[in-house]
C-alpha positions as CSV (number, residue, x, y, z in Angstrom):
1,M,97.9,138.2,136.3
2,F,99.0,140.5,133.4
3,K,97.3,139.8,130.1
4,V,99.2,140.7,127.0
5,T,97.0,142.2,124.2
6,P,98.1,143.0,120.7
7,N,97.4,146.7,121.1
8,P,97.4,147.5,124.8
9,P,95.6,150.6,125.9
10,G,97.7,153.8,125.8
11,T,99.8,152.7,122.8
12,E,99.5,154.0,119.3
13,D,98.2,151.7,116.6
14,A,101.0,150.4,114.5
15,S,100.7,152.1,111.1
16,P,101.4,150.2,107.9
17,D,104.6,150.9,106.1
18,T,103.7,153.7,103.7
19,S,106.9,153.3,101.7
20,I,105.4,150.3,99.9
21,D,103.2,151.0,97.0
22,P,100.1,148.8,97.3
23,Q,99.9,148.4,93.5
24,K,103.5,147.2,93.3
25,L,102.9,144.8,96.3
26,H,99.8,143.4,94.5
27,E,101.8,143.0,91.2
28,A,104.6,141.2,93.1
29,A,102.0,138.8,94.8
30,D,100.5,138.1,91.3
31,R,103.9,137.3,89.9
32,A,104.7,135.0,92.8
33,L,101.4,133.2,92.4
34,D,101.8,132.9,88.7
35,E,105.3,131.5,89.1
36,Y,104.0,128.9,91.7
37,I,101.0,127.9,89.5
38,N,103.2,127.7,86.4
39,L,105.8,125.6,88.2
40,T,103.1,123.2,89.2
41,A,101.8,123.0,85.6
42,R,105.3,122.6,84.3
43,I,106.0,119.7,86.8
44,N,102.7,118.0,85.9
45,A,103.4,118.4,82.2
46,T,106.9,116.9,82.3
47,V,107.0,113.5,80.7
48,R,108.3,111.0,83.2
49,K,111.2,108.9,81.8
50,P,111.9,106.0,84.0
51,S,115.6,105.4,84.8
52,T,117.2,102.7,82.8
53,M,119.8,102.0,85.5
54,F,117.8,98.9,86.6
55,V,115.9,97.2,83.9
56,I,113.9,94.0,84.0
57,A,114.6,91.9,81.0
58,P,111.8,92.4,78.4
59,G,111.2,88.6,77.9
60,I,110.2,87.8,81.5
61,D,106.7,86.5,81.6
62,T,104.0,88.0,83.9
63,E,103.8,84.9,86.1
64,R,107.6,85.0,86.9
65,L,107.4,88.8,87.6
66,L,104.5,88.3,90.0
67,A,106.2,85.4,91.7
68,H,109.3,87.5,92.3
69,A,107.1,90.4,93.5
70,C,105.4,88.1,95.9
71,E,108.7,86.8,97.3
72,S,110.0,90.4,97.7
73,L,106.9,91.5,99.5
74,A,107.1,88.5,101.8
75,S,110.7,89.4,102.7
76,A,109.8,93.0,103.2
77,R,107.0,92.0,105.6
78,V,109.4,89.9,107.6
79,V,111.9,92.8,107.8
80,A,109.1,95.2,108.9
81,D,107.8,92.8,111.5
82,D,111.3,92.3,112.9
83,F,111.9,96.0,113.0
84,A,108.6,96.6,114.7
85,D,109.7,94.4,117.5
86,C,112.5,96.8,118.2
87,L,110.2,99.8,118.5
88,K,107.8,101.1,121.1
89,G,104.7,103.2,121.1
90,S,103.5,105.0,118.0
91,Q,106.6,104.2,116.0
92,R,105.9,100.5,116.5
93,N,102.2,101.0,115.5
94,T,103.4,102.8,112.3
95,M,105.8,100.0,111.4
96,L,103.1,97.4,112.0
97,A,100.8,99.4,109.7
98,I,103.4,99.3,107.0
99,S,103.8,95.6,107.5
100,Q,100.1,95.1,107.1
101,M,100.1,97.1,103.9
102,I,102.9,94.9,102.6
103,M,100.9,91.8,103.5
104,L,97.8,93.1,101.7
105,D,99.9,93.8,98.6
106,E,101.4,90.3,98.9
107,L,97.8,88.8,99.0
108,A,96.9,90.8,95.9
109,V,99.9,89.5,94.0
110,N,99.1,86.0,95.1
111,R,95.6,86.4,93.8
112,A,97.0,87.7,90.5
113,L,99.2,84.6,90.3
114,E,96.2,82.4,90.9
115,N,94.2,84.2,88.2
116,I,97.0,83.5,85.7
117,D,97.5,79.8,86.6
118,P,94.5,78.5,88.6
119,Q,95.9,75.0,88.8
120,G,99.3,76.1,90.1
């Protein structure tokens, strides 16, 4: 069996490109890193302004908001469970995991509703 090696015997070592000035290469790398780091800082410093395309009426009370969220989560869980039935293997497992996360969120919202109105 023939084994391929990076520098087989009998060949000259590949020499680095001597036309590139190491100082200029270092400066270019620094500029690229500075741009990347500054980009991340700029993104993190940007004030997030939520879209006003879909707005919930300001007068809606917390209990009604939580009740709606609970119903939406229940519907999402049913959709995820139904979709999981159509899948096989790891994709099915992933969808079932998503369904379980939705169910856990639904339980949390239900508990919040109970905390708001314990008699309800």
